C-alpha positions in Angstrom: -1.9 6.4 2.2 -0.7 7.4 -1.3 0.9 5.5 -4.1 4.3 7.0 -5.0 5.9 6.7 -8.4 9.5 8.0 -8.7 12.8 6.6 -10.1 14.5 7.1 -6.7 11.8 5.3 -4.8 10.3 2.3 -6.6 6.5 2.3 -6.8 5.3 2.1 -3.2 2.7 3.2 -0.8 3.5 6.1 1.4 1.7 7.4 4.3 1.9 11.0 5.3 0.7 12.8 8.4 0.7 16.3 9.6 4.3 17.3 10.6 6.0 14.8 8.3 9.0 16.0 6.2 8.7 15.5 2.4 10.7 16.4 -0.7 9.7 18.1 -3.9 12.2 18.3 -6.8 11.5 22.0 -7.5 11.0 23.3 -3.9 13.2 21.0 -1.8 12.4 19.9 1.7 9.0 20.6 3.0 6.7 19.8 5.8 3.1 18.6 5.8 1.2 21.4 7.6 -2.3 19.9 7.5 -4.5 17.3 5.8 -8.1 18.3 5.5 -11.3 17.8 3.5 -12.4 20.9 1.6 -14.9 21.8 -1.0 -13.6 23.8 -3.9 -15.0 24.4 -7.4 -18.2 22.4 -6.7 -16.3 19.3 -5.7 -17.6 18.1 -2.4 -15.2 17.4 0.4 -12.0 16.4 -1.5 -8.9 15.7 0.6 -6.2 18.4 0.4 -2.7 18.6 1.9 -1.2 21.8 2.9 2.6 21.8 2.3 5.2 24.4 3.3 8.6 24.7 1.6 11.2 26.8 3.5 13.6 27.2 0.5 11.0 29.2 -1.5 8.9 30.3 1.6 6.0 28.7 -0.2 2.8 27.3 1.2 1.0 25.0 -1.3 -2.4 23.3 -1.2 -2.4 20.1 -3.2 -5.1 17.6 -3.8 -4.2 14.4 -1.9 -4.6 12.2 -5.0 -2.0 14.3 -6.8 0.7 13.8 -4.2 2.3 10.7 -5.6 3.3 12.6 -8.7 4.4 15.7 -6.7 6.4 14.7 -3.7 8.4 11.9 -2.1 9.4 11.0 1.4 12.8 12.2 2.5 15.7 9.9 2.5 16.9 7.9 5.5 20.4 8.2 6.9 21.3 4.8 5.4 20.2 6.0 2.0 22.2 9.3 2.4 25.3 7.2 3.1 24.6 5.2 -0.1 24.4 8.4 -2.1 27.7 9.7 -0.7 29.2 6.3 -1.6 27.7 6.5 -5.1 29.1 10.1 -5.4 32.6 8.8 -4.6 32.5 5.7 -6.8 30.6 7.0 -9.9 32.9 6.8 -12.9 30.5 7.8 -15.6 31.1 10.7 -18.0 29.2 13.6 -19.2 28.7 14.4 -22.8 31.4 16.6 -24.5 28.7 18.3 -26.4 27.6 21.3 -24.2 24.0 21.3 -25.4 23.5 17.5 -24.9 25.2 17.8 -21.5 23.2 20.8 -20.4 19.9 19.1 -21.4 20.8 15.9 -19.6 21.9 17.7 -16.4 18.8 19.9 -16.3 16.6 16.7 -16.7 18.5 15.0 -13.8 18.0 18.1 -11.6 14.3 18.4 -12.6 13.7 14.8 -11.8 14.6 15.2 -8.2 16.5 12.0 -7.9 19.4 12.4 -5.5 21.5 9.8 -7.4 21.0 12.1 -10.5 22.1 15.1 -8.5 25.2 13.2 -7.4 26.1 12.3 -10.9 25.7 15.8 -12.1 27.9 17.1 -9.3 30.6 14.5 -9.8 30.7 14.9 -13.5 30.8 18.6 -13.5 33.3 18.7 -10.6 35.7 16.6 -12.5 35.2 18.8 -15.6 35.9 21.8 -13.5 39.2 20.3 -12.3 40.2 19.9 -15.9 39.3 23.4 -17.0 36.7 26.1 -16.8 32.9 25.4 -16.9 30.3 27.2 -19.0 27.8 29.4 -17.2 25.2 26.7 -17.6 27.5 24.0 -16.3 28.3 26.2 -13.2 24.6 26.8 -12.6 23.9 23.0 -12.8 26.9 22.2 -10.5 25.7 24.8 -7.9 22.1 23.6 -8.0 23.2 19.9 -7.7 25.4 20.8 -4.7 22.7 22.9 -3.1 20.0 20.2 -3.5 22.3 17.4 -2.3 23.5 19.5 0.7 19.9 20.3 1.6 18.7 16.7 1.6 21.8 15.0 2.9 22.1 17.4 5.8 18.5 16.7 6.7 19.0 12.9 6.5 22.4 12.8 8.3 21.5 15.5 10.9 24.6 17.5 9.9 25.0 21.1 8.9 25.0 22.0 5.2 28.6 23.2 5.5 29.7 19.8 6.9 27.8 18.0 4.2 29.4 20.2 1.5 32.8 19.2 2.8 31.7 15.5 2.5 30.6 16.2 -1.1 33.9 17.9 -2.0 35.8 15.0 -0.6 33.7 12.5 -2.5 34.1 14.4 -5.8 37.8 15.0 -5.6 39.6 13.1 -8.3 41.7 10.2 -7.1 45.4 10.3 -7.9 46.3 7.5 -10.3 48.5 4.7 -9.1 51.9 4.8 -10.8 
């Protein structure tokens, strides 16, 4: 059991086992390959967790007590549907100042919160409909879509192509009532 602290998941206890799916903001979906006690650097029998992230083809050995600040559990199908609903209904705006917007969008992506991904995607999609995006905005939009697709497709059991269509539908601007 590990204590998890993350904006997306309020502070809670998580239990992971070998074979469990997990999420890391920088590496995406991963799988717990093993949990073992090992001796490194003079420390006797500390617990380590071996994680594998397909997106980066990365295997990573992490001290078990560092996991709460490193990973979170994957979202449930119910949570995925909430995120799609949030994506459709979000009416916030992004800063008109490109530097402020870029900093805020990068922070949201780095945080690993799917609601943050959704807001970046929605805001930048609407900006794209109104005109062209800067290179940084396009990169943030593409990353947001990629990360949302990855996690939502896992939670919903759908292909990433299908989830991308759901995202496009949810981000399309609604015609105003006349």
